[in-house]
ROMIMI-937214 format. One record per residue (C-alpha): x, y, z; residue in three letters. Coordinates in steps of 0.02 Angstrom, whole numbers, padded with zeros to 5 digits, always signed. Layout:
BEGIN
XYZALA...
***
This chain:
BEGIN
+00000+00000+00000MET+00066+00172-00046THR+00056+00312+00083TYR-00002+00481+00020ARG+00025+00625+00140ALA-00135+00726+00171PRO-00050+00889+00124VAL-00209+00971+00060LYS-00300+00943+00225ASP-00150+01002+00326MET-00137+01162+00226LEU-00324+01192+00241PHE-00313+01178+00430VAL-00158+01288+00436MET-00240+01425+00334LYS-00420+01420+00395GLU-00406+01363+00576LEU-00227+01378+00641ALA-00191+01549+00566GLY-00028+01521+00473ILE-00032+01702+00414ASP-00045+01763+00594ALA+00101+01650+00641VAL+00203+01725+00498ALA+00170+01897+00573ALA+00260+01847+00733LEU+00440+01905+00758PRO+00561+01776+00689GLY+00432+01688+00582PHE+00415+01820+00445GLU+00467+01696+00309ASP+00354+01557+00372ALA+00189+01601+00289GLY+00071+01494+00187TYR+00183+01482+00034ASP+00330+01424+00139THR+00220+01299+00229ALA+00156+01230+00064ALA+00332+01211-00006ALA+00398+01127+00152VAL+00250+01009+00166LEU+00260+00957-00016GLU+00446+00916+00000GLU+00416+00827+00166CYS+00278+00725+00085ALA+00392+00675-00058ARG+00530+00619+00059PHE+00418+00517+00172ASN+00316+00439+00033GLU+00470+00387-00065GLU+00602+00351+00067VAL+00525+00311+00236VAL+00354+00236+00200ALA+00421+00088+00098PRO+00519+00032+00253LEU+00368+00018+00367ASN+00296-00154+00324PHE+00464-00241+00302GLU+00533-00167+00464SER+00387-00244+00559ASP+00436-00416+00492LYS+00624-00390+00515ALA+00645-00274+00665PRO+00802-00209+00750SER+00914-00342+00828THR+01029-00351+00979PHE+01192-00447+00994SER+01340-00428+01112GLU+01289-00256+01173GLY+01255-00185+01000LYS+01092-00144+00913VAL+01076-00160+00725THR+00926-00065+00659THR+00813-00126+00520THR+00885-00129+00345ALA+00859+00040+00264GLY+00840+00141+00424PHE+01020+00201+00428LYS+01015+00270+00251GLU+00842+00346+00279ALA+00904+00431+00438PHE+01053+00502+00344ARG+00938+00575+00212GLN+00818+00637+00347PHE+00952+00736+00438THR+01041+00795+00280GLU+00874+00861+00220GLY+00863+00971+00376GLY+00709+00885+00447TRP+00782+00860+00622GLN+00814+01046+00640GLY+00651+01107+00566LEU+00585+01197+00721GLN+00751+01226+00811HIS+00849+01390+00817PRO+00953+01441+00667THR+01099+01485+00782GLU+01123+01297+00813PHE+01098+01246+00632GLY+00910+01229+00633GLY+00785+01310+00516GLN+00689+01406+00649GLY+00517+01366+00576LEU+00358+01370+00681PRO+00296+01220+00779LYS+00141+01230+00668LEU+00241+01177+00515ILE+00345+01052+00614HIS+00189+00967+00684ALA+00123+00933+00509ALA+00292+00866+00453CYS+00301+00759+00610SER+00134+00680+00566GLU+00201+00631+00395MET+00358+00544+00457VAL+00257+00452+00589ASN+00129+00397+00460SER+00271+00338+00350ALA+00349+00235+00492SER+00316+00266+00675ILE+00463+00153+00723SER+00582+00260+00620PHE+00506+00425+00680ALA+00532+00388+00864LEU+00718+00426+00853CYS+00692+00605+00788PRO+00550+00631+00912LEU+00661+00589+01063LEU+00802+00694+00992THR+00683+00842+00976ASP+00639+00821+01159GLY+00822+00818+01211ALA+00856+00977+01111ILE+00706+01063+01192GLU+00766+01017+01367ALA+00942+01083+01334LEU+00875+01242+01254LEU+00778+01275+01413THR+00893+01215+01552ALA+01064+01180+01476GLY+01213+01295+01496SER+01280+01393+01347ALA+01426+01271+01335ASP+01311+01120+01340GLN+01199+01195+01207GLN+01347+01233+01094ALA+01421+01059+01115LEU+01268+00949+01098TYR+01128+01037+01003ILE+01213+01066+00834PRO+01269+00885+00827LYS+01093+00823+00866MET+01020+00937+00733ILE+01140+00881+00598ASP+01117+00697+00637GLY+01290+00653+00701ARG+01215+00623+00873TRP+01039+00581+00935THR+00952+00604+01102GLY+00865+00486+01223SER+00757+00510+01378MET+00798+00402+01530ASN+00664+00411+01663LEU+00594+00238+01693THR+00664+00105+01809GLU+00594-00065+01852ALA+00518+00002+02014GLN+00489+00180+01950ALA+00369+00186+01804GLY+00243+00326+01821SER+00301+00357+02000ASP+00465+00447+01970LEU+00482+00480+02157ALA+00547+00300+02164ALA+00697+00332+02049VAL+00854+00253+02124ARG+00990+00288+01995THR+01122+00382+02092ARG+01245+00518+02044ALA+01408+00542+02136GLU+01495+00713+02120PRO+01674+00714+02056GLN+01815+00839+02094PRO+01812+00905+01915ASP+01628+00954+01927GLY+01564+00803+01832SER+01463+00660+01909TYR+01465+00471+01895LYS+01302+00379+01870LEU+01257+00207+01936PHE+01092+00119+01899GLY+00978+00037+01773THR+00850+00118+01658LYS+00717+00020+01563VAL+00605+00055+01412PHE+00730+00177+01337ILE+00677+00211+01158THR+00827+00215+01041TYR+00938+00200+01195GLY+01058+00103+01083GLU+01066+00100+00893HIS+01179+00118+00742ASP+01099+00269+00658LEU+01222+00397+00728ALA+01396+00405+00804ASP+01342+00457+00978ASN+01189+00459+01089ILE+01155+00600+01213VAL+01065+00515+01357HIS+00967+00633+01470LEU+00953+00541+01635VAL+00855+00568+01796LEU+00957+00522+01949ALA+00983+00568+02133ARG+01139+00655+02194VAL+01207+00575+02352SER+01117+00653+02501GLY+00974+00725+02398ALA+00799+00736+02475PRO+00682+00589+02454GLU+00541+00594+02327GLY+00529+00701+02171VAL+00615+00848+02257LYS+00780+00755+02255GLY+00790+00713+02070ILE+00920+00795+01956SER+00945+00789+01768LEU+01109+00736+01688PHE+01186+00725+01515ILE+01270+00556+01496CYS+01344+00537+01321PRO+01376+00364+01250LYS+01547+00425+01191LEU+01652+00548+01291LEU+01735+00703+01219ASN+01895+00608+01180ASP+01798+00476+01082GLY+01814+00340+01215SER+01664+00237+01267ARG+01571+00294+01423ASN+01515+00170+01555ASP+01337+00153+01490VAL+01290-00006+01400TYR+01137-00088+01326CYS+01095-00249+01418ALA+00952-00302+01304SER+00809-00238+01197ILE+00626-00280+01221GLU+00518-00394+01114HIS+00359-00295+01086LYS+00181-00305+01020LEU+00210-00163+00898GLY+00335-00028+00845ILE+00452-00176+00829LYS+00586-00090+00726ALA+00611+00042+00862SER+00740-00028+00985PRO+00679-00013+01164THR+00833-00035+01273ALA+00880-00083+01450VAL+01028+00029+01491LEU+01155-00008+01627GLN+01251+00139+01699PHE+01411+00122+01800GLY+01454-00062+01798ASP+01636-00019+01762GLN+01668+00122+01883GLY+01533+00249+01844GLY+01459+00332+01690ALA+01532+00507+01668VAL+01389+00633+01668SER+01358+00819+01677TYR+01225+00909+01778LEU+01093+01003+01680VAL+01041+01162+01772GLY+01034+01151+01961ALA+01033+00998+02073GLU+00862+00933+02127ASN+00769+01021+01985ARG+00780+00876+01863GLY+00596+00833+01857LEU+00554+01014+01815GLU+00675+01009+01668TYR+00623+00836+01612MET+00442+00893+01604PHE+00495+01013+01466ILE+00556+00864+01366MET+00406+00761+01418MET+00278+00894+01368ASN+00358+00907+01196ALA+00355+00717+01185ALA+00172+00708+01242ARG+00118+00825+01104PHE+00225+00724+00985GLY+00144+00560+01038VAL-00027+00637+01007GLY+00031+00677+00831VAL+00088+00495+00817GLN-00090+00442+00854GLY-00155+00551+00714ILE-00020+00483+00599ALA-00060+00300+00630VAL-00246+00336+00612ALA-00216+00420+00443GLU-00114+00272+00380ARG-00246+00148+00441ALA-00383+00249+00357TYR-00291+00255+00191GLN-00262+00068+00198LYS-00446+00034+00236ALA-00508+00146+00095VAL-00394+00060-00028GLU-00457-00111+00023TYR-00640-00057+00024ALA-00624+00006-00154ARG-00548-00158-00215ASP-00636-00293-00116ARG-00790-00357-00208VAL-00914-00437-00090GLN-01104-00432-00088GLY-01234-00337-00186ARG-01276-00162-00119PRO-01435-00165-00013VAL-01515-00026-00115ASP-01498-00122-00277GLY-01390+00013-00353SER-01280-00118-00438LEU-01343-00267-00537PRO-01217-00384-00455ALA-01091-00391-00314ALA-00986-00234-00295GLY-00842-00162-00196ALA-00880-00158-00010ILE-00866+00032-00007ILE-01045+00030-00074HIS-01110-00047+00089HIS-01179+00080+00215PRO-01092+00006+00367ASP-00923+00006+00280VAL-00950+00188+00237ARG-00998+00221+00419ARG-00834+00144+00476MET-00732+00239+00348LEU-00816+00403+00394MET-00785+00370+00578THR-00601+00342+00542MET-00589+00497+00433ARG-00686+00612+00550ALA-00585+00563+00704HIS-00421+00586+00612THR-00462+00755+00535GLU-00535+00823+00697ALA-00383+00775+00800CYS-00266+00842+00666ARG-00356+01009+00672ALA-00347+01015+00861MET-00161+00974+00861ALA-00116+01104+00729LEU-00219+01238+00817VAL-00126+01194+00978ALA+00042+01206+00888ALA-00005+01378+00823SER-00047+01434+01000ALA+00123+01372+01057ASN+00207+01478+00925ASP+00113+01632+00984ALA+00151+01588+01166ALA+00337+01598+01128HIS+00350+01733+00995ALA+00208+01858+01015HIS+00271+02031+01068PRO+00127+02058+01191ASP+00157+01971+01359ALA-00030+01951+01394ASP-00058+01870+01225VAL+00088+01754+01258ARG+00014+01706+01426LYS-00159+01672+01353GLN-00090+01565+01214ASN+00021+01466+01331MET-00127+01430+01444ALA-00229+01373+01293PHE-00087+01264+01228TYR-00054+01184+01397GLU-00239+01145+01418PHE-00238+01059+01248LEU-00081+00953+01271VAL-00165+00815+01375PRO-00311+00818+01253LEU-00199+00802+01100VAL-00103+00662+01183LYS-00250+00574+01266GLY-00389+00588+01137LEU-00280+00567+00983SER-00198+00409+01047THR-00359+00331+01111GLU-00445+00367+00945MET-00296+00295+00849SER-00331+00125+00928GLN-00515+00137+00881ASP-00473+00192+00705VAL-00342+00057+00679ALA-00463-00073+00747SER-00598-00013+00627LEU-00468-00030+00489GLY-00450-00214+00531VAL-00640-00230+00533GLN-00656-00153+00360VAL-00536-00286+00298HIS-00640-00423+00380GLY-00545-00586+00404GLY-00405-00523+00293MET-00371-00386+00420GLY-00324-00517+00547TYR-00192-00587+00431ILE-00024-00503+00451GLU+00016-00508+00265GLU-00116-00376+00226THR-00032-00248+00342GLY-00190-00185+00428ALA-00148-00271+00592ALA+00019-00181+00606GLN-00067-00014+00631TYR-00172-00084+00773LEU-00018-00160+00857ARG+00084-00001+00832ASP-00055+00109+00901ALA-00072+00008+01060ARG+00080+00084+01145ILE+00027+00264+01113LEU-00097+00272+01257THR+00039+00206+01374ILE+00207+00289+01345TYR+00244+00469+01393GLU+00107+00452+01522GLY-00048+00342+01511THR-00217+00413+01468THR-00257+00417+01654ALA-00100+00520+01687ILE-00153+00642+01550GLN-00324+00649+01633ALA-00244+00682+01803ASN-00149+00827+01724ASP-00309+00895+01647LEU-00405+00877+01810VAL-00273+00942+01931GLY-00156+01063+01843ARG-00266+01122+01701LYS-00441+01133+01779THR-00446+01129+01969ALA-00290+01236+01996ARG-00368+01392+01917ASP-00548+01348+01961GLY-00589+01311+01779GLY-00544+01485+01717GLN-00452+01431+01558VAL-00584+01299+01520ALA-00724+01427+01532ARG-00628+01548+01420ALA-00617+01411+01288ILE-00803+01379+01307ALA-00836+01562+01269GLN-00742+01545+01105GLN-00841+01388+01065ILE-01004+01481+01098GLU-00951+01615+00973ALA-00931+01479+00842THR-01104+01412+00886GLU-01179+01583+00853LEU-01089+01595+00687ALA-01156+01423+00638LEU-01333+01464+00690ALA-01331+01623+00585ALA-01299+01525+00424ARG-01428+01453+00305ASP-01364+01275+00285SER-01442+01128+00377ALA-01268+01060+00412ALA-01220+01218+00507CYS-01381+01226+00605ARG-01363+01043+00658THR-01182+01068+00704MET-01230+01222+00808ALA-01350+01114+00907ARG-01225+00973+00932ARG-01085+01092+00980LEU-01198+01186+01101GLY-01247+01025+01190ALA-01064+00977+01200GLY-01010+01145+01267ARG-01144+01144+01403ARG-01093+00968+01455ALA-00911+01024+01458PHE-00952+01171+01571LEU-01052+01060+01690GLU-00904+00943+01710VAL-00780+01086+01730VAL-00888+01158+01870ALA-00897+00987+01953PHE-00709+00960+01945VAL-00669+01134+02010ALA-00794+01122+02154ALA-00767+00943+02210GLN-00579+00919+02189MET-00543+00929+02375ARG-00709+00869+02444ALA-00727+00715+02334GLN-00559+00676+02252PRO-00606+00495+02214ASN-00765+00551+02127ALA-00669+00679+02022VAL-00528+00563+01973PHE-00646+00419+01938SER-00714+00527+01799GLY-00545+00593+01742GLY-00529+00495+01581VAL-00712+00522+01531PRO-00683+00709+01563TYR-00529+00705+01452LEU-00623+00616+01313MET-00767+00738+01332LEU-00658+00893+01328ALA-00556+00827+01182GLY-00709+00779+01083THR-00788+00950+01110VAL-00632+01049+01065ILE-00594+00938+00914ALA-00778+00957+00866GLY-00761+01145+00882TRP-00621+01139+00754GLN-00729+01035+00638MET-00867+01163+00659ALA-00747+01302+00611ARG-00690+01195+00464ALA-00871+01175+00410LEU-00894+01364+00403ILE-00732+01390+00309ALA-00769+01250+00185ALA-00941+01321+00146GLU-00865+01492+00116ASP-00727+01425+00004ARG-00853+01319-00091LEU-00959+01474-00122ALA-00803+01557-00193GLU-00779+01413-00313GLY-00623+01342-00229GLN-00586+01156-00248ASP-00766+01096-00243ALA-00727+00910-00216ALA-00615+00943-00065PHE-00735+01070+00014MET-00885+00957-00008GLN-00790+00813+00072ALA-00740+00925+00218LYS-00921+00979+00242ILE-00979+00797+00241ALA-00844+00746+00365THR-00886+00888+00484ALA-01070+00844+00475ARG-01030+00662+00514PHE-00923+00714+00663TYR-01069+00812+00734GLY-01199+00676+00708ASP-01096+00523+00757HIS-00956+00579+00874ILE-00997+00747+00954LEU-01172+00687+00997ASN-01096+00564+01123LYS-01030+00702+01236VAL-01183+00722+01350PRO-01171+00537+01394ALA-00989+00559+01442LEU-01041+00702+01557ALA-01166+00590+01644GLU-01027+00463+01676SER-00924+00598+01763VAL-01064+00683+01858LEU-01163+00529+01911GLU-01052+00378+01887GLY-00918+00393+02021ALA-01006+00285+02150ASP-01016+00141+02028ALA-00828+00148+02001VAL-00785+00123+02185THR-00937+00025+02246ALA-00863-00150+02235MET-00761-00212+02382ALA-00577-00237+02338LEU-00581-00421+02388GLU-00726-00451+02267ALA-00622-00416+02110TYR
***
């Protein structure tokens, strides 16, 4: 199956919803308008369609291997990575002073979707390297930035994120890796890290491990965690005391090596403190937030690939006569209403989450580059509210979409040779790594809603209401129906926000029992808001005579989202507001 990047939809969202022209008006982004975005996306599409995508199916069958401490990546990955970095894709959003291109996150997010659609296993290495660069840009010293960032941008080195230990998964307070200060100002690390994506590989000369550890005598819990740079190779080219003990055998993303790393078995792994001691978790969250947004984009990417695969099969597979008698004999299954329902569900979920992610990326650009401090603050609050939604909703829906892709294929979808099952297996990790859906929900509940009493959430609801009024003022039935669906969703959203803000301290179990339903509700409403805005824009562009086929398809997809996805929001609200007792009613010994 051939992957075709959805460039037209991405550019539509950038122009009509994410405000690429407004981003180009920000200081530093003057050359990053629509024309630049179109040129970059077209070239990115060509690269990923021709170079990366053909590796995806074969890499699943012949994944990376481990032998005698060394990892050999899938055939073709090394050459593809060389072309990826030589093409400037690793430095797309990073500062020009370090060799990057300095383009907005809005453009980078679209390009990131493409490489993840092409091969999520391949794309994980650049994603982790982006996170390492972000962490050093924020907390690294000038010397550290100058030494490490240019080499990560040009592909000579890559980055990895080392948080997890066998006893410290989501609970990073349990981290035991220790750091011992040395007379020269460096540290030596001792410990074991697990689930380290691209912790060992052969794509680049060196790997810049960012590691959470405790300095001897540090406070217990998260307050005593520091962040260290631990390069695989030291400045003189000698091997550091960090080694890969094994790689994991996984359900999906098989070509991405997930390493167990051992630090300090031969006297201590030489490392360098990033920022101040005991502030490591604060710095790592910078990297983690970038990664969480990136994982949400991965969900959209896998969903897009699964959708394209399902459409291709539905067009070709002849089975059964259409129920309306529109064909004299058996026809392709795309004629059957339920197949079309599944395909529309896949398409609507994917397009809505893409729109939400790109709008969030645009807000991030404004949060960093807008000259007005108040505007920066508002955009950062909006972006931070959306990060758990982009991560949580997009990854959950990617499993549903990939599963529907198998269903469209019928029995053939369950056979590995068709390729549909790979997307389902690959998608399964996305709701787990970089924080499970429940952890994203905890973030939404605690930091993003209860902390400010729901202030940011209510401000978003006001913007949604303005879109409702714009819909209701239009003549089309699609807009009037969407106004009704969006209004019901907004009101449900506000009810849940009020409940969370009021009951966080009085009934914490009740609030957190509904955390994931609240996340799914909020994400569905905000993604639906973007589809509503897309509906208005598509009707206007259609009236102007622009690309009738695309605009009609966008209108139909937005209408489907309202009638089949957004309409479920009030039921989610009931689960949050009235369902907590049912969650905790059963005695623990009865499970």
